[in-house]
DRENPAPA-747197 format. One record per residue (C-alpha): x negated, y, z. Coordinates in steps of 0.2 Angstrom, whole numbers, padded with zeros to 4 digits, always signed. Layout:
<pts>
XYZ;...
</pts>
This chain:
<pts>
-0419+0650+0356;-0408+0648+0341;-0392+0637+0341;-0401+0624+0330;-0416+0623+0342;-0404+0621+0356;-0395+0607+0348;-0411+0598+0343;-0417+0600+0362;-0400+0592+0367;-0403+0578+0354;-0420+0574+0360;-0415+0574+0378;-0400+0563+0375;-0410+0550+0365;-0423+0549+0379;-0409+0547+0392;-0400+0534+0381;-0416+0524+0380;-0419+0525+0398;-0401+0521+0403;-0400+0506+0391;-0416+0499+0398;-0411+0502+0416;-0393+0495+0413;-0401+0478+0410;-0407+0478+0427;-0424+0473+0434;-0426+0461+0419;-0418+0448+0430;-0415+0432+0420;-0426+0439+0406;-0442+0430+0402;-0450+0440+0387;-0461+0455+0388;-0453+0470+0379;-0466+0469+0365;-0462+0450+0362;-0443+0454+0362;-0445+0467+0349;-0457+0457+0338;-0446+0442+0339;-0431+0452+0335;-0440+0458+0319;-0447+0441+0314;-0430+0432+0317;-0421+0442+0303;-0435+0442+0289;-0448+0432+0281;-0464+0428+0290;-0476+0442+0292;-0495+0445+0293;-0503+0455+0307;-0505+0469+0294;-0487+0469+0289;-0481+0469+0308;-0493+0483+0311;-0485+0493+0297;-0467+0489+0302;-0470+0495+0320;-0482+0509+0315;-0496+0503+0327;-0514+0498+0325;-0517+0480+0319;-0527+0477+0335;-0512+0481+0346;-0501+0469+0336;-0515+0456+0336;-0515+0456+0356;-0496+0455+0356;-0495+0441+0344;-0510+0432+0352;-0500+0432+0368;-0485+0425+0360;-0495+0412+0351;-0502+0406+0368;-0484+0405+0375;-0477+0396+0360;-0466+0410+0355;-0473+0411+0337;-0483+0400+0325;-0496+0404+0312;-0492+0397+0295;-0500+0398+0278;-0493+0412+0267;-0478+0404+0258;-0482+0414+0242;-0500+0407+0242;-0509+0422+0249;-0525+0421+0260;-0518+0429+0275;-0509+0419+0288;-0491+0424+0293;-0481+0422+0309;-0464+0416+0312;-0454+0413+0328;-0454+0395+0335;-0438+0387+0341;-0444+0391+0359;-0446+0409+0354;-0429+0410+0347;-0421+0401+0362;-0429+0414+0374;-0424+0428+0363;-0406+0422+0363;-0406+0421+0382;-0414+0438+0384;-0402+0445+0371;-0387+0439+0381;-0394+0448+0396;-0397+0464+0386;-0379+0463+0378;-0371+0461+0395;-0380+0477+0400;-0374+0486+0385;-0356+0479+0388;-0358+0486+0406;-0363+0503+0399;-0348+0504+0387;-0337+0498+0402;-0343+0512+0413;-0340+0525+0399;-0321+0520+0398;-0322+0521+0379;-0309+0512+0368;-0314+0499+0355;-0312+0512+0341;-0324+0525+0350;-0337+0511+0353;-0336+0506+0335;-0338+0524+0330;-0353+0526+0341;-0361+0510+0334;-0358+0516+0316;-0366+0533+0320;-0381+0524+0328;-0383+0513+0313;-0382+0528+0301;-0395+0537+0311;-0407+0523+0312;-0405+0519+0293;-0409+0537+0290;-0425+0536+0300;-0430+0520+0291;-0427+0528+0274;-0439+0542+0280;-0452+0530+0286;-0450+0519+0270;-0446+0504+0281;-0430+0494+0283;-0423+0482+0296;-0411+0468+0291;-0394+0470+0300;-0387+0454+0292;-0399+0441+0299;-0406+0439+0281;-0422+0446+0274;-0419+0462+0265;-0413+0462+0247;-0409+0443+0248;-0392+0436+0245;-0385+0423+0257;-0390+0405+0253;-0375+0395+0246;
</pts>
């Protein structure tokens, strides 16, 4: 095995473990009320314009039928609402409800506490933590460029200036 293949094996394993450790650190979802899919969908919908089922499926690179099932459950639970296309298109779009955003904020607080616990266990300094976050952002943005998809990190839809 070449050195490059060995490093790629290390990267794949460590990313898998990071995902597992992060989810495990949050505990048995105590205090969290959202299904994982609802958490991820709400995270995307809160920072951007309302999206159609097709746009959501493209964003998450899954079948429309999968997104339809997930969004339907969220509609039944009052987490998202269906609205007419603000641009006048025929397809309905989805945006989070106040309840959806409230539950997302509550679950996010639990998730962030878990992340804080992991950083605390690591013994990292503030500078080391900031370096890690910067590298994760750069890595994710590289993946987004490769996929032709972007996620807002400002809380505003991509390409839009803040409202004055």
